[in-house]
N, C-alpha and C positions, 0 to 999 in steps of 0.2 A: 983661589979664584972667581969662585961662583961666587964668595960673598960681593963683589961687586958687584955682580949684576943686581943681584935679590936675594936679601935676606930670609925671603920665605922659602926659596926654592932649594930643591937639591941639597947637599949637606949641611949646609947652612941653615936652611929651614927646619930640618928635622931636629939641630941642636937648639933651632927657637923655640919649637912646639916643645921639646923637652924641657925646658928651661920654665916655662910658661904652667907646668905641674908639681913645679918646688914648692909654691906655698899650699895646694892642696896635698901636697907629699907629708909637708910637714903639720898641718890640722891633723892629717889623719894618723900621724906617727903620736902625736901630745895625746890623742881622743883615745889610742889603743893604750898606751902607758895610763892616762886617767884610770881608764875601766881595770888593768892589773892592777894600779896602786889601791884603788878602791875596793876590788870587790875581794882583793887577795889580803894586801897588810892594813886596812882597814876591818873589813866584814869578817874575815876569817881569821887573822892571826890578833888582831886586837880587841873588837867588841867581844865582851865575853857572856852579856846575856842574850839568848835565845832569840827572846821575843824583839829586842831592840836588832839584833842581827839580820832577821828574817823582813820585819818591815823595812829596814834600811835597803836591803835588796832588791825587794819587791818596788818600792819605789822609785830606787834610782833605774833597775830596767827601764819602767814605763817610759820615764822623761827620755832614759838613752835610746829607746827606740824610735821616739817620736823626735828627737834631735837629729840623730845620724838620718832617717827618714826626709826630713826637711834640707837636710846638709845635700845630700846627692842627688835629690832632686833639681833642686837649684842648680849644680853642679851641670847633668846630663841631659836636664829639660831642653829643648831648644828655645832661645827669647824670641825668636818670631821673626822667620825671613818675609821680606815682601814679595806676593806676588807677583807674578810674570807680567799682568795686564798692566802694569804700570812702570813695566819699562817702554823704552823708545824701540820703535822700530829703525832699521838701518838707513830707511829713506828719510824718519822723523831726526834722527841723528846726526846724518848730515845737511841736512837743511838746518839745522839750530847749529851746525859749527862753521855752516859755510856763513854764517854772518854773524859781522863786530859790533853792530849796532846792540846796546842793551835792550830798546825800545821795540825793537825785531825781536830781539829774544824771548823776550817777556809777551809778545803776539803770538808767537808761535808755540812758546810753552802755555797759555791760553787755550791756544785753539786744539791743542793737544788733549787738554782737562775735557776740553767741550764736545772732541769729537767721539773719546772714546767714554764719557760720563764719568768720570773719575771722582769719586766722593772728597775732594780738597777742598778745605775750608780756608788753611795755613796758610800763610804769605811768608814771603820776605821781609825783611824791612824797609825792601823799596818798594813793598807791593808786587811782587812779582810772585808767580807761581814755584814754591821750592822743589828744587833739582838738584840729584848728585852727578857730578860728573864724572865720580869716578865709578860711579856701578851706572849710569845711566838711566835712569830709574825718574820718575816723578815722585815726591816724598808724602807718602802718605801723611795724614794728621797725626805728628807725636810724633813721627820716626826721625831717626837719627842717624848717620854715618858713624861705624867703630871704627876707629883705626886699628884697635887690635884686632878686631876679628875680618875685619877686611872687608864688610857689606855694609847694607843698612839693615836696621832691629826696627820692629815695630814698638810703639812706645815706649824707646829706649829708655832708661833710667841712666845705668851707669855701666862701666866695664869694671868686676869686681875679679883682680886678683886671685884672693881666697878661696875664689871658685874658680877660676880659671873660663868664666862665662861673662856674657853680657846680661846683665839682671835688665830684662823689659818685659813686654807685654805677658809672656806666655809662664815666665816663671816668678815672676814679682812677687807674689803671693808667698811662694815656698822662699823664698829669701826672708821675706819680714818672719814668717815664721821659724826661717833658722833662727835668726836672730832673736827672736822671743824664746824659741826653746834652748839653744845656744847659752841664754842668762841665765834662763830657770835652771838650768843643768848646773850652770857654775855657782849659784847660789845657794844650790839644793849642797852643793859638796862640800863649798865652803860652811854653811850653818850645821851641818851634819860631821864635820871635821874639827868643830872648833874648839870642843869640847878637849878632845884627845891632844891636839896641838897644842893647847893651854897644860894639857898634862905633861906632855914630851917636853914644853917648852921652859917649865918648871925646872922638870930635871933633867938639865940641859948637861949635866957633866954623867951622869950616868949612862950607862951602855944599855940601850933597848934594842939592838940589833937593828934590821935594815930599816925594817915596818918605819921607824920614830924618821928617817928622812925622807922614805917616802908620802910620809903624811904631813911632815912640813912643806914639804917642797909641792904635794897637792894642794895642800890651803894657801899657800903664794899664786901660784899660778891660777885657783880657782875666780881668786879673789880680785887678781889684774884683769884677767879676759872679763868677770862681771863686770867690772867700771866701763870698760871701751864696747860690751856689746850695749851695757845699759844707755851708753850717748846715743849710737848707732839708732840702737830701738826707738827710743823717744824722737829722735829726728824722723824717723820714716814713717811713724805713726804722724805726726807733724802732719809731713807730707802726703799722706793717705786724705786723714779729716781735712785737707785742702785741696785733694784733688789735684796734685802736682807730684809732677818726676822732680829728680835732683837736678836734671839738666833745667828745667821751666822755675827752677825756683834759685835761679842764677839769673837767669833769662824769658823774662813772660813771652809765652807764644802770641803771637801777630796773625790779628785777623783782618778782613777788608776794612775794619770799623778802626783797628790800629791795635798796638799792645795790650793784653789782657792779662794777667796774672790769678787771675778769677774765673779766665772763660768757660773753665770746665767744669768748675765748683760747681754739684748738687746739691749742697749743703750735706750735715755731718752723716748723716744718714745713709743718703744716697750714694754720698763717698766713698762710706764703708765697703757699702753692697755692691760696688763698681768692682772692687780686686778682690773680697771675700765671697760675693754672691750674698742671697738670702736664704739657702736651706743650713740649715743649724746641726744636720747631720754629717757635713762636710767641711761646715766652718772651720774649724781646729785642725784639721787634718790637710796634709801634702799634695791633696785632689784639687787638680783646676777646678775654680767653680768660678772664677772673675766672668762677670757680663762681659758680651759685645766677641768683637773677631777682631781689634786691637787694628783694623782701620778706619773707623769712624765713633766718636764718642759725642755723649751728648753736651750740649753746651746752656751755659748760666744763659744766654741770649742766641736765638739762632740765628743760622747764616740764610738770609734769604734766598741769595744765591747759588746757594750749594747746587751740587748736580741734580739731576734729574731722579736717579734712581734713588738717593736717598731722601729729597722730598716725600716721592712715591709708600719708603720705608717708614715712614714717620707717620705718613696719615695712615697707613695700614696697623701699623702696631698703635696709635690713639685712638680709634676707633671713629675719628668722626669730629669729636670733643673737644678731649685737651689732650690728645696725648703728644708721646714726644716731647720737647724742649720747647713750649710754647713760648712766645713773646716774652710771658714773666712766668718764672720758674713759681711763683707763689697765686698764680691769679687761678682762679677757676677754683681755688679747694688742690690744686694739685699737691700732694707732698713729693721731695724728691725721690723716697722712695718708689712712689708709683710713678714718676719720669723715670726712674732707671729700669722698672720694668717693661714700661710701653715702648721703651725706645728698642731695648736689648730684645 
């Protein structure tokens, strides 16, 4: 009977939460089996040359650790909750709910943004401040409500069932590295297993023990996953280079000046740095190095009416000359990398 009330509470809620972990458990089981098949049945029982065996083991474990590290950081890292100051007070909420006029609701939300000096530039297609009625908050720029998580998250890209988490501002870099190292992991396995796969396939009627079946299956599984991971990785590299999320690729963000799919683009280098940072020591490791706080983002064209706090912050970051995202990204010789550094 509890299910009639809410599928996310009580016994039903327990089973719903447990069900969400099944894809993660499946991935974990496949990874554990691949480790056993590669290390034991390939390297220990099949490869005869010691030099080749040790070389494969060293390279495999380096890639394996990076892949596993990136995956679990994506699973466990918080995607980014919206700060409490964006939440409406009880009086503000009651005032908003008491009116049925869209014009009046738009005015109330705009007044809340002014009173709290909230740094929001994006608008709805009707030109109103973006508001989540389920969370009772003013949505920060690029934040969206996730129905699976039940709350709004910062710079939401999508909800991924394979990590049982939202891919958003604070774990997006980890997710991209997970795709990259997962692809490298599968390709490495496929290439290093190929020689022995062909040998076993040519001698398909000879008995070679369990190793034959592990290696044959390992090649097929790694090849299959490498194709899907490659397509996902290429798509997210495209999104990063254009400074878009998956949601923004389907629906362009709306500003006061109107919809603009390129509104957050700072050029290829600036877009890469916004996600990965500019420190080469942490660039390729699942360590958070993205620029910003997930609340405000530099724009290709500035919003001259944004909150007072953000304007002051941009003035401080730019040193008075051409700091922040100026009226023209290319004006004054300020490249996209300098703009990202000054802005954050």
